[in-house]
C-alpha positions as CSV (number, residue, x, y, z in Angstrom):
1,M,40.3,5.3,35.0
2,K,40.0,1.8,36.2
3,S,36.4,2.3,37.4
4,T,35.3,3.5,33.9
5,E,37.0,0.5,32.3
6,K,35.4,-1.8,34.8
7,N,32.0,-0.2,34.2
8,N,32.3,-0.6,30.5
9,R,33.1,-4.3,30.7
10,N,30.1,-5.0,32.9
11,Q,27.5,-3.5,30.7
12,K,24.6,-5.8,29.9
13,T,22.6,-5.8,26.8
14,S,18.8,-5.9,27.0
15,N,16.6,-7.5,24.4
16,L,13.4,-5.6,24.9
17,P,10.2,-7.0,23.3
18,L,8.4,-5.1,20.6
19,S,6.2,-2.3,21.8
20,I,2.5,-2.9,22.3
21,G,1.5,-0.6,19.4
22,A,3.9,-2.3,16.9
23,G,1.2,-4.7,15.7
24,A,-1.4,-2.0,15.3
25,R,1.0,0.2,13.3
26,F,1.8,-2.8,11.0
27,G,-1.9,-3.5,10.6
28,L,-2.5,0.2,9.7
29,K,0.3,0.1,7.1
30,I,-1.1,-3.0,5.5
31,G,-4.6,-1.5,5.5
32,A,-3.3,1.7,3.9
33,I,-1.6,-0.3,1.2
34,A,-4.7,-2.3,0.5
35,V,-6.9,0.8,0.3
36,G,-4.3,2.5,-2.0
37,F,-4.3,-0.6,-4.2
38,C,-8.1,-0.5,-4.4
39,L,-8.2,3.2,-5.2
40,F,-5.2,3.6,-7.5
41,G,-4.5,0.2,-8.9
42,N,-1.3,-1.7,-9.6
43,G,0.9,1.4,-9.9
44,F,0.4,2.2,-6.2
45,I,2.1,-1.1,-5.2
46,W,5.1,-0.3,-7.4
47,V,5.4,3.2,-5.9
48,V,5.2,1.7,-2.3
49,L,7.9,-0.9,-3.2
50,A,10.1,1.8,-4.8
51,L,9.9,4.0,-1.7
52,F,10.6,1.0,0.5
53,F,13.7,-0.2,-1.3
54,C,15.1,3.2,-2.2
55,S,14.3,5.1,1.0
56,N,18.0,5.3,2.1
57,L,19.0,6.6,-1.4
58,L,16.2,9.1,-1.4
59,R,17.0,10.2,2.1
60,G,20.7,10.8,1.1
61,I,19.7,12.8,-1.9
62,L,17.3,15.0,0.0
63,S,19.9,15.5,2.7
64,C,22.5,16.6,0.1
65,L,20.0,18.9,-1.6
66,L,19.0,20.5,1.8
67,S,22.6,21.1,2.7
68,F,23.3,22.6,-0.7
69,V,20.3,25.0,-0.3
70,V,21.5,26.0,3.2
71,L,25.0,26.7,1.9
72,I,23.6,28.8,-0.9
73,G,21.5,30.8,1.6
74,F,24.4,31.2,3.9
75,F,26.7,32.5,1.2
76,S,24.1,34.8,-0.3
77,F,23.5,36.2,3.2
78,L,27.3,36.8,3.6
79,L,27.5,38.4,0.2
80,S,24.5,40.7,0.9
81,L,26.3,41.9,4.1
82,I,29.6,42.5,2.3
83,F,28.2,44.4,-0.8
């Protein structure tokens, strides 16, 4: 017990630098946004901004819908076995 407490107290954090490909991915994202703006116009920027700012909300809604579909499938499977 004492050894686990001692090990937990001596844990060191590490601040690792960004990966080598992080700059390339950022450049690709900016390039994709620029190409989308040239192809589709001003509305594309608004869609990208909406996805960026509402991504957590959209992820929560999709997770809720997916769990709802799984529950419906599970209960329909159970009802088909019973009747």
